[in-house]
C-alpha positions as CSV (number, residue, x, y, z in Angstrom):
1,M,22.3,197.5,245.5
2,T,21.8,194.5,242.7
3,Y,24.3,194.1,240.8
4,D,24.6,192.7,237.3
5,P,28.2,191.4,236.7
6,R,27.9,191.5,233.0
7,F,27.9,195.6,233.7
8,L,29.8,197.8,230.8
9,Q,30.7,201.4,231.2
10,A,31.8,203.5,228.1
11,A,34.4,206.1,228.7
12,L,34.0,208.7,225.7
13,N,36.6,210.9,225.6
14,G,39.6,212.2,228.1
15,D,42.5,213.3,226.9
16,R,43.0,210.6,224.3
17,I,44.1,211.4,220.8
18,H,42.0,209.5,218.3
19,P,40.0,210.8,215.2
20,A,37.0,209.9,216.6
21,V,36.9,211.3,219.9
22,P,33.8,213.5,221.0
23,H,34.5,216.6,222.5
24,T,31.7,219.0,222.1
25,P,27.8,218.6,224.1
26,D,26.3,217.3,221.0
27,E,29.5,215.1,220.0
28,L,28.9,213.3,223.5
29,A,25.3,213.2,223.1
30,A,25.6,211.3,219.8
31,D,28.1,209.0,220.8
32,T,26.4,207.9,223.7
33,V,23.6,207.5,221.6
34,A,25.9,205.1,219.5
35,S,27.3,203.2,222.8
36,V,24.2,202.3,224.2
37,A,22.8,201.2,221.5
38,A,26.0,199.2,221.0
39,G,25.5,197.6,224.5
40,A,26.6,200.1,226.9
41,D,25.0,200.5,230.5
42,S,26.5,203.8,231.5
43,V,29.3,206.4,229.8
44,H,32.0,208.3,231.3
45,V,32.5,211.7,230.1
46,H,34.9,214.5,230.2
47,A,33.6,217.7,229.9
48,F,35.8,220.4,227.3
49,D,35.7,224.2,227.1
50,D,35.2,226.7,224.3
51,H,38.8,226.5,223.6
52,D,38.9,222.5,223.3
53,R,40.8,222.1,226.6
54,Q,39.2,219.6,229.7
55,T,37.4,222.0,232.6
56,L,35.4,221.0,235.5
57,A,33.5,224.3,234.9
58,A,29.9,224.4,236.2
59,Q,28.2,225.9,232.7
60,H,30.3,223.5,230.7
61,V,29.6,220.1,233.0
62,A,25.9,221.4,232.5
63,R,26.0,221.5,228.7
64,V,27.3,218.0,228.4
65,L,24.8,216.6,231.1
66,R,22.0,218.3,229.2
67,A,23.0,217.5,225.9
68,I,23.2,213.6,226.9
69,R,19.8,213.8,228.8
70,L,18.1,215.0,226.3
71,A,19.6,212.3,223.6
72,S,19.8,209.4,225.9
73,P,16.7,210.0,228.8
74,G,17.5,207.2,231.5
75,T,21.5,206.8,230.6
76,P,23.9,206.8,234.0
77,I,26.2,209.6,233.0
78,S,29.9,209.4,235.2
79,M,31.7,212.7,235.0
80,T,35.1,213.0,235.5
81,T,37.0,214.7,238.8
82,S,40.5,214.1,238.0
83,A,43.3,216.1,239.0
84,D,44.5,215.9,235.4
85,V,41.7,218.4,234.5
86,E,42.7,220.8,237.7
87,S,45.7,219.8,239.7
88,D,45.4,222.4,242.6
89,P,42.7,220.7,245.4
90,A,41.0,224.0,246.5
91,I,40.2,225.1,243.2
92,R,39.1,222.0,242.1
93,Y,36.9,221.3,245.2
94,R,35.6,224.9,244.9
95,A,34.6,224.2,240.7
96,I,32.5,220.6,241.7
97,E,30.9,223.1,244.7
98,A,29.4,225.1,241.4
99,W,28.4,222.5,239.9
100,T,24.5,223.5,239.2
101,E,23.6,220.4,236.7
102,L,24.6,217.0,239.0
103,P,26.2,214.2,236.9
104,D,24.6,210.5,238.4
105,L,28.1,209.3,239.0
106,V,31.6,210.8,239.3
107,T,34.5,209.0,239.3
108,A,37.3,210.2,241.8
109,N,40.8,208.8,241.7
110,Q,41.7,207.7,245.4
111,G,45.4,208.5,245.3
112,E,44.9,212.5,244.3
113,P,45.3,215.0,247.1
114,G,42.1,216.4,248.1
115,I,39.5,213.5,246.1
116,V,38.3,212.2,249.9
117,D,36.7,216.2,250.6
118,V,35.2,215.4,246.6
119,C,33.9,212.6,247.4
120,E,31.9,213.7,250.9
121,L,31.0,216.8,248.8
122,L,28.8,215.2,246.2
123,A,27.9,212.2,248.2
124,R,25.9,214.6,250.0
125,R,24.4,216.3,247.0
126,G,23.4,212.5,246.3
127,V,26.5,211.8,243.3
128,G,27.1,208.4,243.6
129,I,30.7,207.7,243.6
130,E,32.8,205.2,241.7
131,A,36.3,204.8,243.6
132,G,39.1,205.1,240.5
133,L,41.8,202.7,241.7
134,L,44.9,203.2,239.3
135,S,47.6,201.5,241.4
136,L,48.1,199.3,244.4
137,A,49.0,202.5,246.7
138,D,45.4,203.9,245.5
139,A,44.1,200.9,246.6
140,E,45.7,201.2,250.3
141,A,45.0,204.9,250.7
142,F,40.9,204.0,249.5
143,V,40.9,201.6,252.3
144,A,42.8,203.6,254.7
145,S,40.3,206.6,254.3
146,G,37.1,205.0,254.8
147,T,35.7,206.9,251.4
148,A,34.0,203.1,250.6
149,R,31.0,204.0,252.5
150,W,29.9,206.9,250.1
151,C,30.4,204.6,247.2
152,V,28.8,202.9,244.9
153,R,31.2,200.4,243.3
154,V,35.5,200.4,242.6
155,M,36.9,201.0,239.6
156,V,40.2,199.1,238.9
157,E,42.5,200.6,236.6
158,P,45.9,199.7,236.2
159,L,47.5,201.8,233.5
160,D,50.3,199.2,233.0
161,A,51.8,199.1,229.4
162,D,51.9,195.4,229.5
163,P,49.5,192.9,229.7
164,E,50.7,190.4,231.9
165,A,51.9,193.2,234.1
166,A,48.7,195.0,234.1
167,V,46.9,191.8,234.7
168,A,48.8,191.2,237.8
169,H,48.2,194.7,239.1
170,A,44.7,194.6,238.8
171,A,44.8,191.2,240.5
172,A,46.8,193.0,243.8
173,I,44.9,195.7,243.4
174,E,41.8,193.5,244.0
175,T,43.4,191.7,246.8
176,V,43.6,195.0,249.1
177,V,40.2,195.7,248.2
178,S,38.6,192.3,249.4
179,S,40.4,191.5,252.4
180,A,39.7,194.8,253.6
181,G,35.8,193.3,253.6
182,I,35.0,195.8,251.0
183,T,32.1,194.3,249.2
184,L,31.1,196.7,246.5
185,P,30.3,195.9,243.0
186,Q,33.9,196.1,240.7
187,V,34.2,197.4,237.4
188,H,37.7,196.7,235.6
189,H,40.2,198.6,232.7
190,G,43.5,198.9,231.9
191,D,45.3,201.3,229.1
192,G,46.2,200.7,225.7
193,V,45.9,196.9,224.4
194,A,46.5,196.0,228.3
195,S,42.9,196.9,228.8
196,W,41.4,194.1,226.6
197,A,43.3,191.6,229.1
198,V,42.2,193.1,232.0
199,N,38.4,193.1,230.9
200,E,39.0,189.4,230.3
201,R,40.6,188.6,233.7
202,A,37.3,190.5,234.7
203,V,34.9,188.9,232.9
204,R,36.2,185.3,234.0
205,L,35.5,186.4,237.5
206,G,32.7,187.8,237.6
207,H,33.2,191.8,237.4
208,G,31.9,194.3,235.1
209,I,34.1,195.9,232.9
210,R,34.9,199.8,230.8
211,T,36.7,200.0,227.5
212,G,36.1,203.2,224.9
213,L,38.4,205.4,223.4
214,E,39.5,207.0,226.9
215,D,40.8,203.9,227.9
216,T,42.3,202.4,224.3
217,P,42.5,203.5,220.9
218,D,43.1,199.9,219.9
219,L,40.8,196.7,219.4
220,A,42.1,193.3,221.2
221,D,43.9,192.3,218.1
222,N,45.9,195.8,217.9
223,R,43.2,197.3,214.9
224,R,42.7,200.7,215.8
225,A,39.4,201.3,216.8
226,K,36.8,203.5,214.7
227,N,34.8,204.6,217.1
228,N,33.5,204.3,220.9
229,A,31.4,202.0,219.6
230,E,33.1,199.4,218.1
231,C,34.8,199.5,221.7
232,V,31.7,198.9,223.3
233,R,30.5,195.9,220.5
234,A,33.8,193.9,221.2
235,A,33.4,194.3,225.1
236,R,29.8,193.5,224.9
237,A,30.6,190.5,222.9
238,L,33.6,189.6,225.2
239,L,30.8,189.9,227.9
240,D,28.3,187.7,226.6
241,G,30.6,185.2,225.9
242,T,31.0,185.4,222.0
243,T,34.2,185.9,221.3
244,S,38.0,185.4,222.7
245,Q,39.9,188.5,222.8
246,R,43.6,187.9,220.6
247,H,45.8,190.1,223.3
248,G,48.8,187.3,224.0
249,R,46.0,186.5,227.0
250,A,48.2,187.0,230.3
251,P,47.3,184.4,233.3
252,G,44.2,185.8,235.7
253,A,44.7,185.4,239.3
């Protein structure tokens, strides 16, 4: 696999509360077009049902994928498989097994019950797996499971609110992965304003990054982001070395 260290993924929605978060297929398609124009290489999305609830149901996943592909042909789409959407492992597996339209990728959080089965199912169907590591325990579970053989990249995703803690957590997760000899490309992000500190460390170390309203509604200087495209422009500037983030920079390791 050819890896571009300037890779940037835009996480468009999730359960983030923000007036510009897209939910409908048409909104997600429009945000994909805007995010790609702003510099995103890929998008990560969650589907919503007709009652505005997150869902893994096949018909809603298919509507989202078709709308984005029509609006932005060739843009790789990553779909969630999160237990936050469906907590019962058996129900989640059956919902994903029923998908008729497949995303290019899924993010699979490695600390969740039943996730190895989900990864094997989707890998058999030709879907790329992004291994989501939200904690040190997730990284250890990922190494122990052998799931890396199905994955196209590792997502380092510490959820600490404090930027210094988030950066230290990202470094610890990365150490577990690299010490196990796993050389998959890595994409890093955090949560809230700490996401920018994690992004900055990742860029300095040659990793890809993720941004967008799912990860943070705020820019590095604590201004509220207007929309996903504004987050992407800020992240692309960081990758291109044309800006310095102002978040009380945490030390990287």
